[in-house]
mmCIF file as Biopython writes it, N, C-alpha, C and O atoms, coordinates in Angstrom:
data_model
#
loop_
_atom_site.group_PDB
_atom_site.id
_atom_site.type_symbol
_atom_site.label_atom_id
_atom_site.label_alt_id
_atom_site.label_comp_id
_atom_site.label_asym_id
_atom_site.label_entity_id
_atom_site.label_seq_id
_atom_site.pdbx_PDB_ins_code
_atom_site.Cartn_x
_atom_site.Cartn_y
_atom_site.Cartn_z
_atom_site.occupancy
_atom_site.B_iso_or_equiv
_atom_site.auth_seq_id
_atom_site.auth_asym_id
_atom_site.pdbx_PDB_model_num
ATOM 1   N N  . MET A ? 1  ? -1.900  -14.469 15.248  1.0 0.0 1  A 1 
ATOM 2   C CA . MET A ? 1  ? -1.973  -13.819 13.799  1.0 0.0 1  A 1 
ATOM 3   C C  . MET A ? 1  ? -0.687  -13.032 13.736  1.0 0.0 1  A 1 
ATOM 4   O O  . MET A ? 1  ? -0.390  -12.255 14.643  1.0 0.0 1  A 1 
ATOM 5   N N  . SER A ? 2  ? 0.083   -13.221 12.676  1.0 0.0 2  A 1 
ATOM 6   C CA . SER A ? 2  ? 1.367   -12.458 12.530  1.0 0.0 2  A 1 
ATOM 7   C C  . SER A ? 2  ? 0.884   -11.163 11.671  1.0 0.0 2  A 1 
ATOM 8   O O  . SER A ? 2  ? -0.083  -11.138 10.911  1.0 0.0 2  A 1 
ATOM 9   N N  . LYS A ? 3  ? 1.742   -10.133 11.951  1.0 0.0 3  A 1 
ATOM 10  C CA . LYS A ? 3  ? 1.532   -8.678  11.381  1.0 0.0 3  A 1 
ATOM 11  C C  . LYS A ? 3  ? 2.353   -8.852  10.035  1.0 0.0 3  A 1 
ATOM 12  O O  . LYS A ? 3  ? 3.470   -9.366  9.977   1.0 0.0 3  A 1 
ATOM 13  N N  . LEU A ? 4  ? 1.621   -8.337  8.939   1.0 0.0 4  A 1 
ATOM 14  C CA . LEU A ? 4  ? 2.269   -8.323  7.663   1.0 0.0 4  A 1 
ATOM 15  C C  . LEU A ? 4  ? 3.290   -7.087  7.662   1.0 0.0 4  A 1 
ATOM 16  O O  . LEU A ? 4  ? 2.965   -5.962  8.043   1.0 0.0 4  A 1 
ATOM 17  N N  . SER A ? 5  ? 4.461   -7.403  7.226   1.0 0.0 5  A 1 
ATOM 18  C CA . SER A ? 5  ? 5.529   -6.379  7.272   1.0 0.0 5  A 1 
ATOM 19  C C  . SER A ? 5  ? 6.368   -6.376  5.997   1.0 0.0 5  A 1 
ATOM 20  O O  . SER A ? 5  ? 6.630   -7.432  5.421   1.0 0.0 5  A 1 
ATOM 21  N N  . PHE A ? 6  ? 6.773   -5.234  5.572   1.0 0.0 6  A 1 
ATOM 22  C CA . PHE A ? 6  ? 7.527   -5.236  4.146   1.0 0.0 6  A 1 
ATOM 23  C C  . PHE A ? 6  ? 9.123   -5.587  4.469   1.0 0.0 6  A 1 
ATOM 24  O O  . PHE A ? 6  ? 9.869   -5.966  3.566   1.0 0.0 6  A 1 
ATOM 25  N N  . ARG A ? 7  ? 9.533   -5.439  5.719   1.0 0.0 7  A 1 
ATOM 26  C CA . ARG A ? 7  ? 10.849  -5.728  6.104   1.0 0.0 7  A 1 
ATOM 27  C C  . ARG A ? 7  ? 10.990  -6.995  6.854   1.0 0.0 7  A 1 
ATOM 28  O O  . ARG A ? 7  ? 10.342  -7.112  7.894   1.0 0.0 7  A 1 
ATOM 29  N N  . ALA A ? 8  ? 11.786  -7.995  6.439   1.0 0.0 8  A 1 
ATOM 30  C CA . ALA A ? 8  ? 11.886  -9.186  7.049   1.0 0.0 8  A 1 
ATOM 31  C C  . ALA A ? 8  ? 12.674  -9.020  8.520   1.0 0.0 8  A 1 
ATOM 32  O O  . ALA A ? 8  ? 12.364  -9.725  9.481   1.0 0.0 8  A 1 
ATOM 33  N N  . ARG A ? 9  ? 13.611  -8.122  8.576   1.0 0.0 9  A 1 
ATOM 34  C CA . ARG A ? 9  ? 14.250  -7.877  9.797   1.0 0.0 9  A 1 
ATOM 35  C C  . ARG A ? 9  ? 14.353  -6.525  10.089  1.0 0.0 9  A 1 
ATOM 36  O O  . ARG A ? 9  ? 14.060  -5.764  9.167   1.0 0.0 9  A 1 
ATOM 37  N N  . ALA A ? 10 ? 14.744  -5.975  11.286  1.0 0.0 10 A 1 
ATOM 38  C CA . ALA A ? 10 ? 14.902  -4.648  11.715  1.0 0.0 10 A 1 
ATOM 39  C C  . ALA A ? 10 ? 16.196  -4.081  11.115  1.0 0.0 10 A 1 
ATOM 40  O O  . ALA A ? 10 ? 17.166  -4.801  10.880  1.0 0.0 10 A 1 
ATOM 41  N N  . LEU A ? 11 ? 16.171  -2.846  10.894  1.0 0.0 11 A 1 
ATOM 42  C CA . LEU A ? 11 ? 17.365  -2.176  10.453  1.0 0.0 11 A 1 
ATOM 43  C C  . LEU A ? 11 ? 18.550  -2.159  11.399  1.0 0.0 11 A 1 
ATOM 44  O O  . LEU A ? 11 ? 18.371  -1.929  12.595  1.0 0.0 11 A 1 
ATOM 45  N N  . ASP A ? 12 ? 19.756  -2.397  10.898  1.0 0.0 12 A 1 
ATOM 46  C CA . ASP A ? 12 ? 20.930  -2.480  11.773  1.0 0.0 12 A 1 
ATOM 47  C C  . ASP A ? 12 ? 21.688  -1.075  11.654  1.0 0.0 12 A 1 
ATOM 48  O O  . ASP A ? 12 ? 22.303  -0.776  10.630  1.0 0.0 12 A 1 
ATOM 49  N N  . ALA A ? 13 ? 21.609  -0.274  12.712  1.0 0.0 13 A 1 
ATOM 50  C CA . ALA A ? 13 ? 22.144  1.142   12.665  1.0 0.0 13 A 1 
ATOM 51  C C  . ALA A ? 13 ? 23.619  1.177   12.512  1.0 0.0 13 A 1 
ATOM 52  O O  . ALA A ? 13 ? 24.189  2.234   12.243  1.0 0.0 13 A 1 
ATOM 53  N N  . SER A ? 14 ? 24.305  -0.024  12.685  1.0 0.0 14 A 1 
ATOM 54  C CA . SER A ? 14 ? 25.759  -0.005  12.640  1.0 0.0 14 A 1 
ATOM 55  C C  . SER A ? 14 ? 26.150  -0.214  11.126  1.0 0.0 14 A 1 
ATOM 56  O O  . SER A ? 14 ? 27.290  0.080   10.765  1.0 0.0 14 A 1 
ATOM 57  N N  . LYS A ? 15 ? 25.262  -0.697  10.266  1.0 0.0 15 A 1 
ATOM 58  C CA . LYS A ? 15 ? 25.531  -0.945  8.927   1.0 0.0 15 A 1 
ATOM 59  C C  . LYS A ? 15 ? 25.092  0.281   7.998   1.0 0.0 15 A 1 
ATOM 60  O O  . LYS A ? 15 ? 23.992  0.813   8.147   1.0 0.0 15 A 1 
ATOM 61  N N  . PRO A ? 16 ? 26.054  0.723   6.984   1.0 0.0 16 A 1 
ATOM 62  C CA . PRO A ? 16 ? 25.586  1.760   6.186   1.0 0.0 16 A 1 
ATOM 63  C C  . PRO A ? 16 ? 24.517  1.361   5.143   1.0 0.0 16 A 1 
ATOM 64  O O  . PRO A ? 16 ? 24.516  0.271   4.571   1.0 0.0 16 A 1 
ATOM 65  N N  . LEU A ? 17 ? 23.647  2.297   4.956   1.0 0.0 17 A 1 
ATOM 66  C CA . LEU A ? 17 ? 22.612  2.081   3.890   1.0 0.0 17 A 1 
ATOM 67  C C  . LEU A ? 17 ? 23.028  2.725   2.439   1.0 0.0 17 A 1 
ATOM 68  O O  . LEU A ? 17 ? 23.544  3.842   2.400   1.0 0.0 17 A 1 
ATOM 69  N N  . PRO A ? 18 ? 22.815  2.074   1.419   1.0 0.0 18 A 1 
ATOM 70  C CA . PRO A ? 18 ? 23.145  2.706   0.294   1.0 0.0 18 A 1 
ATOM 71  C C  . PRO A ? 18 ? 22.240  3.924   -0.134  1.0 0.0 18 A 1 
ATOM 72  O O  . PRO A ? 18 ? 21.039  3.996   0.124   1.0 0.0 18 A 1 
ATOM 73  N N  . VAL A ? 19 ? 22.936  4.835   -0.792  1.0 0.0 19 A 1 
ATOM 74  C CA . VAL A ? 19 ? 22.081  6.079   -1.245  1.0 0.0 19 A 1 
ATOM 75  C C  . VAL A ? 19 ? 22.194  6.073   -2.785  1.0 0.0 19 A 1 
ATOM 76  O O  . VAL A ? 19 ? 23.318  5.926   -3.265  1.0 0.0 19 A 1 
ATOM 77  N N  . PHE A ? 20 ? 21.222  6.208   -3.530  1.0 0.0 20 A 1 
ATOM 78  C CA . PHE A ? 20 ? 21.119  6.139   -4.882  1.0 0.0 20 A 1 
ATOM 79  C C  . PHE A ? 20 ? 20.593  7.454   -5.410  1.0 0.0 20 A 1 
ATOM 80  O O  . PHE A ? 20 ? 19.634  8.001   -4.865  1.0 0.0 20 A 1 
ATOM 81  N N  . ARG A ? 21 ? 21.207  7.973   -6.466  1.0 0.0 21 A 1 
ATOM 82  C CA . ARG A ? 21 ? 20.698  9.224   -7.173  1.0 0.0 21 A 1 
ATOM 83  C C  . ARG A ? 21 ? 19.696  8.674   -8.263  1.0 0.0 21 A 1 
ATOM 84  O O  . ARG A ? 21 ? 19.770  7.495   -8.609  1.0 0.0 21 A 1 
ATOM 85  N N  . CYS A ? 22 ? 18.837  9.460   -8.755  1.0 0.0 22 A 1 
ATOM 86  C CA . CYS A ? 22 ? 17.852  9.153   -9.717  1.0 0.0 22 A 1 
ATOM 87  C C  . CYS A ? 22 ? 18.434  8.575   -11.008 1.0 0.0 22 A 1 
ATOM 88  O O  . CYS A ? 22 ? 17.853  7.625   -11.533 1.0 0.0 22 A 1 
ATOM 89  N N  . GLU A ? 23 ? 19.449  9.039   -11.508 1.0 0.0 23 A 1 
ATOM 90  C CA . GLU A ? 23 ? 20.121  8.649   -12.615 1.0 0.0 23 A 1 
ATOM 91  C C  . GLU A ? 23 ? 20.761  7.277   -12.484 1.0 0.0 23 A 1 
ATOM 92  O O  . GLU A ? 23 ? 21.059  6.635   -13.491 1.0 0.0 23 A 1 
ATOM 93  N N  . ASP A ? 24 ? 20.973  6.827   -11.274 1.0 0.0 24 A 1 
ATOM 94  C CA . ASP A ? 24 ? 21.629  5.569   -10.939 1.0 0.0 24 A 1 
ATOM 95  C C  . ASP A ? 24 ? 20.574  4.516   -10.911 1.0 0.0 24 A 1 
ATOM 96  O O  . ASP A ? 24 ? 20.892  3.330   -11.000 1.0 0.0 24 A 1 
ATOM 97  N N  . LEU A ? 25 ? 19.390  4.876   -10.798 1.0 0.0 25 A 1 
ATOM 98  C CA . LEU A ? 25 ? 18.353  3.745   -10.565 1.0 0.0 25 A 1 
ATOM 99  C C  . LEU A ? 25 ? 17.984  3.181   -11.842 1.0 0.0 25 A 1 
ATOM 100 O O  . LEU A ? 25 ? 17.998  3.842   -12.880 1.0 0.0 25 A 1 
ATOM 101 N N  . PRO A ? 26 ? 17.642  1.926   -11.774 1.0 0.0 26 A 1 
ATOM 102 C CA . PRO A ? 26 ? 17.252  1.175   -13.052 1.0 0.0 26 A 1 
ATOM 103 C C  . PRO A ? 26 ? 15.853  1.639   -13.359 1.0 0.0 26 A 1 
ATOM 104 O O  . PRO A ? 26 ? 15.133  2.261   -12.578 1.0 0.0 26 A 1 
ATOM 105 N N  . ASP A ? 27 ? 15.535  1.246   -14.649 1.0 0.0 27 A 1 
ATOM 106 C CA . ASP A ? 27 ? 14.166  1.576   -15.152 1.0 0.0 27 A 1 
ATOM 107 C C  . ASP A ? 27 ? 13.014  0.819   -14.167 1.0 0.0 27 A 1 
ATOM 108 O O  . ASP A ? 27 ? 13.206  -0.292  -13.673 1.0 0.0 27 A 1 
ATOM 109 N N  . LEU A ? 28 ? 11.991  1.481   -14.003 1.0 0.0 28 A 1 
ATOM 110 C CA . LEU A ? 28 ? 10.887  0.869   -13.134 1.0 0.0 28 A 1 
ATOM 111 C C  . LEU A ? 28 ? 10.176  -0.249  -13.868 1.0 0.0 28 A 1 
ATOM 112 O O  . LEU A ? 28 ? 9.552   -1.093  -13.224 1.0 0.0 28 A 1 
ATOM 113 N N  . HIS A ? 29 ? 10.244  -0.290  -15.203 1.0 0.0 29 A 1 
ATOM 114 C CA . HIS A ? 29 ? 9.584   -1.262  -15.929 1.0 0.0 29 A 1 
ATOM 115 C C  . HIS A ? 29 ? 10.211  -2.715  -15.706 1.0 0.0 29 A 1 
ATOM 116 O O  . HIS A ? 29 ? 9.543   -3.737  -15.864 1.0 0.0 29 A 1 
ATOM 117 N N  . GLU A ? 30 ? 11.474  -2.715  -15.348 1.0 0.0 30 A 1 
ATOM 118 C CA . GLU A ? 30 ? 12.076  -3.982  -14.962 1.0 0.0 30 A 1 
ATOM 119 C C  . GLU A ? 30 ? 11.538  -4.452  -13.731 1.0 0.0 30 A 1 
ATOM 120 O O  . GLU A ? 30 ? 11.516  -5.658  -13.486 1.0 0.0 30 A 1 
ATOM 121 N N  . TYR A ? 31 ? 11.101  -3.599  -12.935 1.0 0.0 31 A 1 
ATOM 122 C CA . TYR A ? 31 ? 10.632  -4.212  -11.452 1.0 0.0 31 A 1 
ATOM 123 C C  . TYR A ? 31 ? 9.193   -4.054  -11.392 1.0 0.0 31 A 1 
ATOM 124 O O  . TYR A ? 31 ? 8.723   -4.118  -10.256 1.0 0.0 31 A 1 
ATOM 125 N N  . ALA A ? 32 ? 8.348   -3.853  -12.389 1.0 0.0 32 A 1 
ATOM 126 C CA . ALA A ? 32 ? 6.893   -3.641  -12.341 1.0 0.0 32 A 1 
ATOM 127 C C  . ALA A ? 32 ? 6.356   -4.969  -11.920 1.0 0.0 32 A 1 
ATOM 128 O O  . ALA A ? 32 ? 5.236   -4.963  -11.411 1.0 0.0 32 A 1 
ATOM 129 N N  . SER A ? 33 ? 6.966   -6.076  -12.051 1.0 0.0 33 A 1 
ATOM 130 C CA . SER A ? 33 ? 6.390   -7.414  -11.740 1.0 0.0 33 A 1 
ATOM 131 C C  . SER A ? 33 ? 6.292   -7.580  -10.215 1.0 0.0 33 A 1 
ATOM 132 O O  . SER A ? 33 ? 5.472   -8.350  -9.714  1.0 0.0 33 A 1 
ATOM 133 N N  . ILE A ? 34 ? 7.157   -6.833  -9.480  1.0 0.0 34 A 1 
ATOM 134 C CA . ILE A ? 34 ? 7.147   -6.988  -7.890  1.0 0.0 34 A 1 
ATOM 135 C C  . ILE A ? 34 ? 5.867   -6.400  -7.377  1.0 0.0 34 A 1 
ATOM 136 O O  . ILE A ? 34 ? 5.479   -5.270  -7.674  1.0 0.0 34 A 1 
ATOM 137 N N  . ASN A ? 35 ? 5.292   -7.158  -6.661  1.0 0.0 35 A 1 
ATOM 138 C CA . ASN A ? 35 ? 3.929   -6.855  -6.070  1.0 0.0 35 A 1 
ATOM 139 C C  . ASN A ? 35 ? 4.037   -6.740  -4.551  1.0 0.0 35 A 1 
ATOM 140 O O  . ASN A ? 35 ? 3.983   -7.727  -3.818  1.0 0.0 35 A 1 
ATOM 141 N N  . ARG A ? 36 ? 4.195   -5.468  -4.104  1.0 0.0 36 A 1 
ATOM 142 C CA . ARG A ? 36 ? 4.256   -5.191  -2.597  1.0 0.0 36 A 1 
ATOM 143 C C  . ARG A ? 36 ? 2.958   -4.643  -1.927  1.0 0.0 36 A 1 
ATOM 144 O O  . ARG A ? 36 ? 2.963   -3.976  -0.893  1.0 0.0 36 A 1 
ATOM 145 N N  . ALA A ? 37 ? 1.727   -5.033  -2.705  1.0 0.0 37 A 1 
ATOM 146 C CA . ALA A ? 37 ? 0.465   -4.471  -2.243  1.0 0.0 37 A 1 
ATOM 147 C C  . ALA A ? 37 ? 0.149   -5.216  -0.954  1.0 0.0 37 A 1 
ATOM 148 O O  . ALA A ? 37 ? 0.481   -6.385  -0.759  1.0 0.0 37 A 1 
ATOM 149 N N  . VAL A ? 38 ? -0.480  -4.499  -0.137  1.0 0.0 38 A 1 
ATOM 150 C CA . VAL A ? 38 ? -0.984  -5.195  1.123   1.0 0.0 38 A 1 
ATOM 151 C C  . VAL A ? 38 ? -2.361  -5.804  0.753   1.0 0.0 38 A 1 
ATOM 152 O O  . VAL A ? 38 ? -3.162  -5.146  0.090   1.0 0.0 38 A 1 
ATOM 153 N N  . PRO A ? 39 ? -2.605  -6.916  1.132   1.0 0.0 39 A 1 
ATOM 154 C CA . PRO A ? 39 ? -3.962  -7.629  0.767   1.0 0.0 39 A 1 
ATOM 155 C C  . PRO A ? 39 ? -4.941  -7.045  1.359   1.0 0.0 39 A 1 
ATOM 156 O O  . PRO A ? 39 ? -4.799  -6.616  2.504   1.0 0.0 39 A 1 
ATOM 157 N N  . GLN A ? 40 ? -6.133  -6.927  0.667   1.0 0.0 40 A 1 
ATOM 158 C CA . GLN A ? 40 ? -7.338  -6.283  1.203   1.0 0.0 40 A 1 
ATOM 159 C C  . GLN A ? 40 ? -7.883  -7.136  2.303   1.0 0.0 40 A 1 
ATOM 160 O O  . GLN A ? 40 ? -7.986  -8.349  2.123   1.0 0.0 40 A 1 
ATOM 161 N N  . MET A ? 41 ? -8.279  -6.516  3.558   1.0 0.0 41 A 1 
ATOM 162 C CA . MET A ? 41 ? -8.830  -7.175  4.631   1.0 0.0 41 A 1 
ATOM 163 C C  . MET A ? 41 ? -10.408 -6.901  4.633   1.0 0.0 41 A 1 
ATOM 164 O O  . MET A ? 41 ? -10.926 -5.847  4.263   1.0 0.0 41 A 1 
ATOM 165 N N  . PRO A ? 42 ? -11.047 -7.967  5.087   1.0 0.0 42 A 1 
ATOM 166 C CA . PRO A ? 42 ? -12.582 -7.783  5.245   1.0 0.0 42 A 1 
ATOM 167 C C  . PRO A ? 42 ? -12.854 -6.637  6.177   1.0 0.0 42 A 1 
ATOM 168 O O  . PRO A ? 42 ? -12.139 -6.484  7.167   1.0 0.0 42 A 1 
ATOM 169 N N  . THR A ? 43 ? -13.837 -5.836  5.916   1.0 0.0 43 A 1 
ATOM 170 C CA . THR A ? 43 ? -14.265 -4.564  6.788   1.0 0.0 43 A 1 
ATOM 171 C C  . THR A ? 43 ? -15.315 -4.901  7.730   1.0 0.0 43 A 1 
ATOM 172 O O  . THR A ? 43 ? -15.527 -4.153  8.684   1.0 0.0 43 A 1 
ATOM 173 N N  . GLY A ? 44 ? -16.056 -6.057  7.534   1.0 0.0 44 A 1 
ATOM 174 C CA . GLY A ? 44 ? -17.243 -6.380  8.347   1.0 0.0 44 A 1 
ATOM 175 C C  . GLY A ? 44 ? -18.448 -5.749  7.925   1.0 0.0 44 A 1 
ATOM 176 O O  . GLY A ? 44 ? -19.450 -5.893  8.625   1.0 0.0 44 A 1 
ATOM 177 N N  . MET A ? 45 ? -18.502 -5.004  6.781   1.0 0.0 45 A 1 
ATOM 178 C CA . MET A ? 45 ? -19.632 -4.393  6.248   1.0 0.0 45 A 1 
ATOM 179 C C  . MET A ? 45 ? -20.140 -5.282  5.072   1.0 0.0 45 A 1 
ATOM 180 O O  . MET A ? 45 ? -19.426 -6.110  4.508   1.0 0.0 45 A 1 
ATOM 181 N N  . GLU A ? 46 ? -21.402 -5.040  4.767   1.0 0.0 46 A 1 
ATOM 182 C CA . GLU A ? 46 ? -21.945 -5.665  3.656   1.0 0.0 46 A 1 
ATOM 183 C C  . GLU A ? 46 ? -21.181 -5.051  2.368   1.0 0.0 46 A 1 
ATOM 184 O O  . GLU A ? 46 ? -20.670 -3.932  2.397   1.0 0.0 46 A 1 
ATOM 185 N N  . LYS A ? 47 ? -21.157 -5.848  1.303   1.0 0.0 47 A 1 
ATOM 186 C CA . LYS A ? 47 ? -20.500 -5.549  0.226   1.0 0.0 47 A 1 
ATOM 187 C C  . LYS A ? 47 ? -21.152 -4.291  -0.460  1.0 0.0 47 A 1 
ATOM 188 O O  . LYS A ? 47 ? -20.416 -3.453  -0.982  1.0 0.0 47 A 1 
ATOM 189 N N  . GLU A ? 48 ? -22.555 -4.139  -0.468  1.0 0.0 48 A 1 
ATOM 190 C CA . GLU A ? 48 ? -23.202 -3.066  -1.027  1.0 0.0 48 A 1 
ATOM 191 C C  . GLU A ? 48 ? -22.953 -1.709  -0.283  1.0 0.0 48 A 1 
ATOM 192 O O  . GLU A ? 48 ? -22.881 -0.625  -0.862  1.0 0.0 48 A 1 
ATOM 193 N N  . GLU A ? 49 ? -22.823 -1.908  1.156   1.0 0.0 49 A 1 
ATOM 194 C CA . GLU A ? 49 ? -22.556 -0.634  1.974   1.0 0.0 49 A 1 
ATOM 195 C C  . GLU A ? 49 ? -21.256 -0.133  1.794   1.0 0.0 49 A 1 
ATOM 196 O O  . GLU A ? 49 ? -21.060 1.056   2.048   1.0 0.0 49 A 1 
ATOM 197 N N  . GLU A ? 50 ? -20.219 -0.933  1.348   1.0 0.0 50 A 1 
ATOM 198 C CA . GLU A ? 50 ? -18.790 -0.380  1.103   1.0 0.0 50 A 1 
ATOM 199 C C  . GLU A ? 50 ? -18.871 0.463   -0.070  1.0 0.0 50 A 1 
ATOM 200 O O  . GLU A ? 50 ? -18.002 1.328   -0.177  1.0 0.0 50 A 1 
ATOM 201 N N  . SER A ? 51 ? -19.751 0.370   -0.966  1.0 0.0 51 A 1 
ATOM 202 C CA . SER A ? 51 ? -19.660 1.187   -2.294  1.0 0.0 51 A 1 
ATOM 203 C C  . SER A ? 51 ? -20.693 2.263   -2.233  1.0 0.0 51 A 1 
ATOM 204 O O  . SER A ? 51 ? -20.935 2.881   -3.270  1.0 0.0 51 A 1 
ATOM 205 N N  . VAL A ? 52 ? -21.308 2.546   -1.168  1.0 0.0 52 A 1 
ATOM 206 C CA . VAL A ? 52 ? -22.405 3.579   -1.131  1.0 0.0 52 A 1 
ATOM 207 C C  . VAL A ? 52 ? -21.616 4.945   -1.141  1.0 0.0 52 A 1 
ATOM 208 O O  . VAL A ? 52 ? -20.619 5.205   -0.468  1.0 0.0 52 A 1 
ATOM 209 N N  . GLN A ? 53 ? -22.262 5.762   -2.040  1.0 0.0 53 A 1 
ATOM 210 C CA . GLN A ? 53 ? -21.619 7.138   -2.261  1.0 0.0 53 A 1 
ATOM 211 C C  . GLN A ? 53 ? -22.369 8.204   -1.215  1.0 0.0 53 A 1 
ATOM 212 O O  . GLN A ? 53 ? -23.565 8.063   -0.959  1.0 0.0 53 A 1 
ATOM 213 N N  . PRO A ? 54 ? -21.718 9.088   -0.735  1.0 0.0 54 A 1 
ATOM 214 C CA . PRO A ? 54 ? -22.264 10.040  0.090   1.0 0.0 54 A 1 
ATOM 215 C C  . PRO A ? 54 ? -23.330 10.924  -0.548  1.0 0.0 54 A 1 
ATOM 216 O O  . PRO A ? 54 ? -23.162 11.291  -1.711  1.0 0.0 54 A 1 
ATOM 217 N N  . PHE A ? 55 ? -24.432 11.298  0.144   1.0 0.0 55 A 1 
ATOM 218 C CA . PHE A ? 55 ? -25.563 12.030  -0.370  1.0 0.0 55 A 1 
ATOM 219 C C  . PHE A ? 55 ? -25.141 13.422  -0.489  1.0 0.0 55 A 1 
ATOM 220 O O  . PHE A ? 55 ? -24.787 14.024  0.524   1.0 0.0 55 A 1 
ATOM 221 N N  . LYS A ? 56 ? -25.146 13.975  -1.598  1.0 0.0 56 A 1 
ATOM 222 C CA . LYS A ? 56 ? -24.577 15.360  -1.843  1.0 0.0 56 A 1 
ATOM 223 C C  . LYS A ? 56 ? -25.614 16.293  -2.072  1.0 0.0 56 A 1 
ATOM 224 O O  . LYS A ? 56 ? -25.252 17.459  -1.917  1.0 0.0 56 A 1 
ATOM 225 N N  . GLN A ? 57 ? -26.873 16.117  -2.414  1.0 0.0 57 A 1 
ATOM 226 C CA . GLN A ? 57 ? -27.917 17.039  -2.698  1.0 0.0 57 A 1 
ATOM 227 C C  . GLN A ? 57 ? -28.903 17.119  -1.580  1.0 0.0 57 A 1 
ATOM 228 O O  . GLN A ? 57 ? -29.076 16.135  -0.861  1.0 0.0 57 A 1 
ATOM 229 N N  . GLY A ? 58 ? -29.518 18.160  -1.402  1.0 0.0 58 A 1 
ATOM 230 C CA . GLY A ? 58 ? -30.545 18.353  -0.397  1.0 0.0 58 A 1 
ATOM 231 C C  . GLY A ? 58 ? -31.705 17.559  -0.772  1.0 0.0 58 A 1 
ATOM 232 O O  . GLY A ? 58 ? -31.847 17.167  -1.930  1.0 0.0 58 A 1 
ATOM 233 N N  . ALA A ? 59 ? -32.595 17.285  0.210   1.0 0.0 59 A 1 
ATOM 234 C CA . ALA A ? 59 ? -33.863 16.516  -0.151  1.0 0.0 59 A 1 
ATOM 235 C C  . ALA A ? 59 ? -34.795 17.436  -0.902  1.0 0.0 59 A 1 
ATOM 236 O O  . ALA A ? 59 ? -34.899 18.629  -0.616  1.0 0.0 59 A 1 
ATOM 237 N N  . VAL A ? 60 ? -35.476 16.841  -1.878  1.0 0.0 60 A 1 
ATOM 238 C CA . VAL A ? 60 ? -36.470 17.544  -2.648  1.0 0.0 60 A 1 
ATOM 239 C C  . VAL A ? 60 ? -37.881 17.138  -2.068  1.0 0.0 60 A 1 
ATOM 240 O O  . VAL A ? 60 ? -38.238 15.964  -1.968  1.0 0.0 60 A 1 
ATOM 241 N N  . TYR A ? 61 ? -38.650 18.225  -1.695  1.0 0.0 61 A 1 
ATOM 242 C CA . TYR A ? 61 ? -40.026 17.993  -1.165  1.0 0.0 61 A 1 
ATOM 243 C C  . TYR A ? 61 ? -40.980 18.315  -2.122  1.0 0.0 61 A 1 
ATOM 244 O O  . TYR A ? 61 ? -42.177 18.188  -1.868  1.0 0.0 61 A 1 
#
């Protein structure tokens, strides 16, 4: 099984990396379609158990 990674290859320390100022960056709206989300993996729990909320009140007798 391969590990999901955002970088295809390791950084090369001998090559300079570009540095951008916020005014030099393009609008985020242009890149909103890029999806870099990590796919959700199964937890091994039942679906109902995953959404259980913690018990916050004391027991009423």
